[in-house]
N, C-alpha and C positions, 0 to 999 in steps of 0.2 A: 504494500500500500504506500502511496506517495504521501509526503508531508508538505505542509504549506511553506512556501519560501519566506525569507526575510522580507519585511515590508518594502525596502528599497528595491530588492530584486523583483518583488511582485509588481511594483510600479513600472519598472523597465520592461518586464514581460507583458504587462498590460498594454504599454505603448507599442510594443512589437506586434501584439495581436490586433491593436487598433489599425496599425499600418497594413497588416495582412487583410483585415476587413475592408479597408479602403481599396486594396488591390483586387479583391474578388469581383466587384462589379466592373472594374476596368478590364480585367482579364476576360470576363464573360462577354462584354461588349466587343472587344477586339476579336475574340474567338468566334463569336456569332457572326460578326462582319466577314471574317475569313471564310466561314462556312457558307455564307451567302455568295461570296465572290467565287468560291470554288464549286458552288452548287452541291456541296457535300459536307454536312456537319461531321460525318465520320472522318473524312480526309482532314478537315480542319483540326479535329481532335488528335489525329495521328501526328500532324505537324507540331501541335502544342506539346504532346508527350515526347516527341523526338527532341525538341528544343529543351524541354524541361530535364530530360534524361541527361543530355549533354552538359547542361549547366550544373546539375546535381553531381555528376561525375567529376567535373572540374573542381567544385567546392570540396568534395570528398578528398580528392587528390591533394589539394592545396592545404586544407585546414583539418581534415579528419584522418582517422586511422581506420582503414577498411577492416571490418570484422573478419574473423577467421571463418572458414567454411564450417567448422564445428559449431560456431555460434548461430549461423544460419540454420543448421540442421537441428539444433537444440531449441530453437524458438517455436512455440506452439503454432500450428498452422493458422489458427484463428487470427493471429496478428497480421498475416499476409492478406487478409480480406480487405484491408484498407485500400489496396489497389483496385479492387472491384468497385468500392464506393467512390473512389476518385474518378474512375472511368465513367461510372454511371452519372455522377454529377456533371462532368464536363460534357458528355454527350447530351444529357438532358437540357442543360442551359444553352448549349450551342444550338440545339434544335428548337427549344421552346422560346428562348429569348427573343428572336426576331418576330415570332408569331404573337406573343402576348406582351412584349415589351420587357426590356432588361429590368426595369424597376419592379414590375409585377413578379417576374421570375425570381429576382433576388429577395423580394419581400417574403414570398412563400418559402424559399430556401431558408431564410433567417428564422421564420416561424418554426419550420421543421427542425432546425438546429437547436432552438431553444427547448422545444419539447423533448427531443432526444437527449440533449445535454442534461436536462433535469432528471430524466430516468436514469441515465448513466451515473450521474453524481449521487442520486438517492441510494442506489444499490452498490455504488463503488465498483461498477463493472470494469473489467480489464485493468484493474489497478488504479482507477481514478480516486481522487480524494472524496471521501463520503461527505456529502452535503445533503441532509434530509430535505425532502420537499415539504415546505411549510405552507400554511394558509397564505402567508405573504407572497411566497413564490408562485403559488397557484393564481392569486389575484394578478400578479405581474404577467403571467402567461395569458390570462384572460384579457387584460388591458392590451397586451401586445397583439393578440388575435383581433381585437376591435381596431387597433391601429393599422394592422395590415389591411383589414377590410376598408377602412377609411382612406388609407394612403394609396391603395392600388387604383390604377386607372381602369375603368370598365373597358372590356375588350369587345363588347357587342354594341 
């Protein structure tokens, strides 16, 4: 089980995640545009993953220590399912974004993330820090659901 980081570290990590959050709709917009120009969301996603793989490999080579084959083999298979969810997200947003709008697509992704994160945190799934779902958190999810409904642009 993970433990909470020092407050200064938590602030830096929060800012890192804020930047990642800013990048998600930018990435979605660019990849959706590439999918439209190539007339293939799947091809656009393949280009995105090829570029991402190359950049991740460079970062690993420069800053990281590649894990041993034994570590890969010893890791429970469930942890490799993250690749499935990454591909699913990229394909879904690349396909749906141009049809319902990037804002709408990201709003619904964000709502799904909040609900899933609440369940993961509540049960401490896959080593997450346990954060029980409280009435306050449920109210927050309800307010967010209303916010998504109000913020989304009608598509019809």
